[in-house]
N, C-alpha and C positions, 0 to 999 in steps of 0.2 A: 420654596415653591410648593404649593399644595399639590395633592395627588391629582385633582381635577385639572389644574393648570399644566401639570406635567403631562397628563394624558392628552390634553389638547395640543401641546407642543410636539408630541410623538406622532400624531396623526399624519402630518405631511411627510415625516421621515419614513414611516412604515409604508405609506401609500406609494412612495417611490420604489419600494421593493416589488410592487406588483408588475413592473415592467418585464418584458420578455428577455430575461437575462439568463446566462448560464447559472446553474444551481450554486456553484461554489462562489460566484460573485454576489448572488442574491443573499447568501448566508453571511458572507463577509460584511456586506452593508448592514445586515441585521445587527451584528455585534457592534459595528461602528455607531449605529443609531443608539444602541443601549448605553454605550459609554459616554454619549453626550449628556445623558441625564443622571446616570449613576456611575460617577468616576470610580474606577477600580484598577488595581494593578494587572488584572488578567480577567478575561472572559472566554467562555468556551461554549460551543453548541455540540451536543453529543446525540447521535442517532441510536435509538434502541433497536438492537438486532438480537432477538432471542434472549439469551442470558448474558449478553454483552452490551457495552456502550462503546460506540466508535466515534471519536471526534471528527466532525466534518468541517468545522471552522474554529479557529482560535485567534486570540488577540492578547498579546502580552505574555504568552507562554513560549518556552524554548521551541525551536522548529521541530525537534524530534517528537514533541508531544502529539503532533498531528498523525504520526504513524502508530501510536499506541492503541491497544484494545484493552478495555477494562472489564474484567469479569465482575458482575454485580455482587456475587457472593463474597468476593474478596475485598469489597470496598463498602463498608457499612454506611458511609455518608450518602453515597449514591443510592443505596437501598432505601434509606430513610426518606430521601427526596422523592423517590418513585412511590413509596407507600403513602406519603403525605398528600400527594395530589394537588398541592398548592405551594405558594412561596413559603420557604422555610429558611430560617437563619440558625446557624450553629454558634453557640456562645464561644468566645475566644478561648475559654478554658476547657472546651470539650475534649475528652480523652480519645475520641475517635480519630484515627489517622486520616489525614487529608490526602487524597490521591495526587494533588498537585504540589505537595511538599518538595521543594528543590527544583520544581519545573517552571516557576515564575521567572521570566527573563530578567536577570540581574547581572551586571557586568563584573562585579567584584566578589560576590558571595553566593553561597548556597543557602537560601533562607527558607524557613517554614512559613506556611500560610497562617495568619493570625485571625483572620475574619473571613467568613465565607457564607454565601447563601445561594439558593438556587430554586428552580421551580420546574414542574413538568410542563411540556408543551403537548397539546392535544391536536390530533389531525383525524378527522372522520370519526370522532367519538372515542378514539383509542389513544393511549400514550404514544407519542412520536419519539420523544427523547427528553433530554434535560438541557436547561440553560443555566449556567453557573457563573458566579462572580466571586473573585477572590481578592483579598487585600493583605498586604504584609504588615499593616498597622492595625492593632486591636481597636475595636470600636468604630471602625470606618462605616459600618452599616448599622450602627445602633439606632434604635427607635423604630416605631411602627411605620413611619413614613416610607422608609426604604423598602420594606416588605410590600407595602401597598403599591408603590411605584413599580416594583418588579412584577407583581401580579398583574397590574394593569398592562404593562408592556408585554407580558407573556400572552395575554388574551389577544392583543393586536398581532403579535408575532406569529400566533398560531395560523393566521391567514396566510402568512408567507410560506410556512412549511407545508400548509395544505395545497398551495399553488404548486410547490415543488413536487408534492406527491402526485397531484393530478397529471402534471407533465410526465412524470416517471411512468405512470400507468398508461398514458397514451403511447409512450415509446414501447412499452411492453406489448400493448395490443397491436401496434404497427408491426412488430417483429413476430407476432403470432406465437409468442412464448407463453407458457402457463404462468400466471402471476405468482402463485405460491407465496411462501414466506421469504424474506430476505435471507441470503446465505449466512449460515452461522459463522461468527467471526473467529471461531477456533479453527476454521478452515482457511488456509492462506489464499488471498486473492491478489489481484493486480493492484499494487500501490504506486502512487506517483502523481505529481502535479506538474512535472516538467512538460514543455511543449512536445517532446518526443513521446512521452508516455500518454499524454492526452490524445495524440494522433493515433497511437496504437489502440487505445481504448475505443476510439470512434470506429476504427477499422474492424475491431473485434465485434462491436455491436452491429455493424453493417453486414459482415459476412455470416454472423451467427444466424441471422434471419433467413438465410438461404440454405440450399442443400448442397452447395458446392464443396468439393474437396479442398482442403487447406494445407499448404506447406508452410511450416513455421521455421524460420532460419534465425541464427544468432549465435554468438559466441557461447562457449561453455560457461554455465553458471548464471545466465541472464534470466532464466525463469521461463523457458519455452514450455515446460509441462504446465505451468500455471496458466499460460495463454491458451493451451489446449483445453484445460478445464473451464476457462472462462467462455470459450466459444461454445462448448457443449452446454454449459449452464444457462446461457442466454438463447439457446436454440429451442425449436419446437420438440426436440428429442430429450429435453432436460430430465423428464421423468423416467426415461429409459436408461439402460446401463451405459457407462463409459468404460470400455475395456482397454487396458494398456498393455503393451508388449514392448520390451527392450530388444530391438533387432540385433544389437551388438552382442547380446548374451545368448543368442540362439546358435547352438551347434548346427552345422550344415545338414547333418543327417536327421535332425529333428524339426527343421524349419517347416516342412510341409505338414507334418503331423500337428504342430502347434497352431499353425494358421488355419488349416482346413479340416483338422480332425482325422481320425482313422477308424477303420473297421476292425472288428475282432479278428485276430490272426494276421493282420497286415504285416507285422514284423515280430521278431522275438520279444516277448514281454507285453505285446498288445493283447491282454486277456479279456478286454471288453471294448465295446464301441465307445467312441469318445468324440464329443463336439470340439471343434477348433475355435480359435478366437473370433473368427468371422461370424460363426453361428451364435456364439455367446453374446455378440454385440448386435444381434438382429434387432432392427428398429431403433437402435441406438447409435453410438459412435465408437469407432475403433481408432485408438491412438497408436501409431507406429513411431516409437521413439528411436532415434539414431537410425533412420531409414537408409542413410547413405552407406551403412555397413552391409546391406543385403547383397548377395552375390548375383551375378548376371543370370544364372539359371533360375534362381528364386524370383527375380524381377519378372522374368518371362512367365512364370506360373501365376503371378499375381495379376497380370494384365487382364485376363478374362474376367475375374471376379470384380475388378475395378470398373470394367466396361459394362458388364451385363448383370452382375450380381450372382452369377452361377458358379458353383464349385462342386468338386467331388472329394469326398473323404479318401484318404490314402487307403488303398486296397479295396475300394468299392467302385462299382460302375454307376451307382445311383446319383442322380443330379439333385443338388440342393440349391435353393434360391434364397438369397439373403438381401435384406434392405439395410444397408450399412453406410453411414457417412464416415469417410476416412480423413483423419487429421494426421499428418506426418510432421516430424521435426528432425532437424539435423544441424550440426555446427559446420558442415562442409559446404563448399561452393558446388552445388550439384550441376550447374551449367558447365563448370570447368570439368567436373567428373564425366559429363557426357562427351565433351570434346576430347578427353583423354581416353575414352573408350571403356571407362569403368562403370558407366551407367547407361542404360538403354534410353534413348531419346523419347520413345513412346511412353515408357514408364514414368519418366520425369514429367512429361507434359500432362499425364493423367493425374499426377499428384499435385502439381502446382497450378491448379485452376485459379486459386486465389492465394497469392503469397502474402505472408505476414512476416515482417522483420522485427525482431525484438532488439531494441537499442542496447548498446553496452552501457554499463553503469557510468562510465566516464562521460557519456553523452547526455546524461540526465540531470545536469545542473545540481541543485541542492537536494534532489531526491535521496541522496545518500544519508542525510540526517533524518528524514522521514522514515526510511527503512531501518536506520539504526535505532530509532525509537521503538519500532515494532519489535525488534530483536531484544532490546533492553527489557521491554515489558514481558516478553516470553520468559526471559531468564529470571526476572524478578518474581514472577508467579511460580516458576518451577522451584526456585530456591527458597521461597517463603520470605523474601526480603520486604522491607517496608517501602523502599524506593531505590531506583537506579537512575543515574543521570551522567551526562558527559560534561566535563568542565570546558571552558572556552578554548583552551589550547588543544584539547582532544578533538573538539569539533573542527577546528581549523586544520588539524592534521588529517582528519578523515576527508575533508573537502579538497585537500591538496593532493590526495593520492590518485594514482591512475587506475587502480583496480583491475589488474589483468585477470583476476578470478571472478570479477563481477559480484553479483548479489550473494552468491554462495560464499565467496571469500569474505565479504562483509559480515555475514552471519557467523562464520567461524571465528573471525577476529573479535567480534563482540563477546562471544561465549568465552573465548580465552581471556579476554580482558576482565570479565566479571570474576572468573576464577582467580586471577591474579589479585584483583582488589580484595577478594575474600581472604586470600592467603596472607595479606599484610594486615588485615583486621579480622582474625579468625573468630573473635567473639560475636561478630555480626551475624554469623550463621547459627549461633547457639539457640536452642529452643527458647522461646519467650523473650529473646533479646533482639528480635528483628529490628533493623535500623536502615537508614538511608545511606547508600554508598555512592561515591562520585568516582567515575573513571577518569584518570588523567593520562597524559602521554606516556608515563612510566608503565601503566597497565597495558598500553597498546604498543610498547616498544618492541623492536625486533621484527615487526611485521609492517607497521605503517611506514617507518623510516627506511626500511630496506628496499621498498619498491616505489619510490617517488617517480614522477614522470621524468623521462629522459631530458625533456626540454626545460625543466624547472630546476631551480637550485635545490640541492639535496637538503632535506630537513636536518636540523642538528640532533645529536643524541638526546635521549630523554632527560638526562640530568642537566642539559644545556638548553632546555625548552625556551628560555627567554633570551637566547642569543640573538644578535643582530641578523644572522643569516636566516633563521626561521621567521623572525618578525618581517623581514623584507619579503620573503616568499609569500607570507600570508597577506601582506598589504598589496602585493602585486596581483594575487589571486582575487582579492576583493575588488580591486580596480577593474580587472578584466570582467568580472561578473556584472559590475555596474555598466561598463561600456557596452557589453553584449546586450544587456537588457534594454538600454536606451536605444541601441541600434534596431532591435526587434520592434520597438514601439515608436519608432520615428522621432526619438528625442523627447517623448512625453514623460515627464518625471512622475506624474501621478500613476500612469500605467506601469512604469518600471517599479515604483514603490509597492504597488499591489502584487506584482509578480515576485518580488524579493521579500514580501511580507514585512515591510518596514513603513514607518511613518514617513511621509514625503519630506518633511522638514529635516528629520534625522538623516534621511538618505542624502539630501543635498549638502548637509554639513559634513557627512562622511566623505562625500565626493570631493568637496573643497579641500579637506585635509589630505586626501590622496592626490591632489593636484589636478583634479578635473573640474573645470569651471562650468557653470550653468550656461547652455547656449542661449 
């Protein structure tokens, strides 16, 4: 097919993307359209955010790739694509490491990319990001035609990302938040594509546009502080300070001084006047972490400033007025604390004007792999490795875990697993010998297997990873994922396949193997 014929065939495909669709669905369709004319083993769309590239849509890569963040300075192929400004193919023998080595979804092996190309997408006259194609067979993209087709597609696809950007700017304006630059990807943000996390992200965007006080609840390790940062970052106060204080770490005799400040000579050691956290957060946001740990007397002293914005520094009669939005967080059931007499009802109601609940990791479906990818990339960058990935058994073990410690537990588990993988291949960490490492169940042993869900069969020890017990547990988990997705989407296989990020035919074949017939 000639370039012009290919371009003509692409027009109706890309035109379909102009519909009023959620951004993630629009971008997913974009990659699907690309692969109809340029078959590849994997495709990805990455948004440029400062010095980082963040995947926003993938096809043919392992699920955890969607959670990774690529620093451009550490990936010369990405840097060359951005500098080229047009479609560029790397020869199969290129010595430059490929960011996707080992990340192309293959059931039986960890393979390196042998042919790749990509191009820059422009939106509003500025680079928006990169579109990349990868193949495991050398010469798949040989010849000028493939580059011409990719360039032609990128010009059409730019309209799609431009539409997404316009919608994004409209949402920003509706929330009256300063447009600014996108948040730097070295700062952790809310990650997740599960229904529970998408609902939380919508709630955060809704309340951020207001001035309401927010109470964030959730188990330990779910990321309540990240939610507080997200609310502040999306609010009209984003350019002003976000001041945090851990209420559980405040001694009773210093609480009033820390929150309201003190005058000189107010107590022994008060050698000068000092502003408290409320004044430091003036016109910004004050984040009260572990607010359930505050004593009843302190709660009573906070009522006035929460209601009227008036306070007095300790040891001073002078009134100070502050304009502060309060975000509080706790892992306690504060309504139960009120009933038990450990929290004032009026204090509780002034805090929980708009409650946000952060779901536990076990309620977030396959988000665990997306988050694992984020932590793998952090460890790869910190240790100077060429690549880090999870093998299929390790992915299944992570999915089968109940995660009592939530996201924090997952982060620590991945860090320990990487160190164990390095210890069995010490030369991988030697200068100039950076290589790709694969984490298996042995690297995660002692933590994943020790805390399996009470209602699920216990996973086998690491050295018996292929035992029938583990295989049956994984198969049962896959069946439950498919059944739950079909139920959520009214039995529609296409919708379930999109949610599970699988080809519909592959999903139906897997379901039949698991004993689930097509309705």
